Each structure stands twice: as C-alpha cells, then as structure tokens.
N, C-alpha and C positions, 0 to 999 in steps of 0.2 A: 504494500500500500504506500503510495507516494503522497506526501502532504506538501502543500504550498506554504510559503512563509506566512501568509494571512491565516491559513487554517491552523498552523502551529501556534501563532499568537493567540488566536481565538480559544484554542484548547488550553493554553497556559493560563489565560485570564479566567476561564471558566473553572479550572481546577483550583486556582488560588482563591476564587470567590467562594467555592464550596468549603475549602479549608478555613477561610476566615469566618464564614458563617458557623461552622462547627465550633471553632474556638470561642466565638461570641456567645453561643448558646451555653457552652460549658462554663464560660467566665461569668455569665449572668447568674448562675446558681451560687457562686461564691460571694461572700459578703464584701462590699467595697470597704477599703480602709478608712477608718475614721481619723482624719487628719487633725481635728481639734483635740481629740483624746490623746493622740500621739504627741502633739505639741505640749499639752498640759503635763503629760507624763515626763517629757524631756525637761521642762521647766522645774518640775518637782524634784527630779533626780539631781539637777544642777544645784537647786537650792539646798538639798540635803547634803551634797558634797561640800558646798561652801560653808554650811553651818558647822562643819567639823573643825574649822580653823578659826582661831581667835584673831581678829584683825583690829588693832587699836584705831580709835577714831582719828588720831593724828596722821595715820597713814594716807588717808585720802585728803588732798588739799581742797580748801573751799574754792568755789569758782562762781562766777556770775555770767549770765547771758545778757549781753547788751545789744540792743537793736541799732 
C-alpha cells in the first residue's frame, strides 16, 4: 500500500488526536492540583523553618519608603 504525503499527514494528525483525547479523558478523572493549598503549605513550612532561629530585632535595619 502506497501513501501520499497528504495521506501520511492526515493519518498522523488523526492518531495524535485520538491519543490526546484518550489522555484528556484519563486526566479528567484525576483531581486538579490545588495551587492555593500548595502555596499556603509552602508559606507555613517556611514560617516554621524561620521560627526555629532567634533573630534579634537589631539585625534588621529600619527603613522608610519615600515617594
């Protein structure tokens, strides 16, 4: 069986569309990541890490924002 370039492209597009649809259907069943919860957890973990260290108030210099 001999295929032309147009027929090869058409079959490649069709097969990739079928594969993409199958992946979309299987991906739809899994839960989407909760970015807000991940951000909150990261902030909490960072706060817990920083709370382990005693930092004197003199370490951070005072500053002012001027317009």
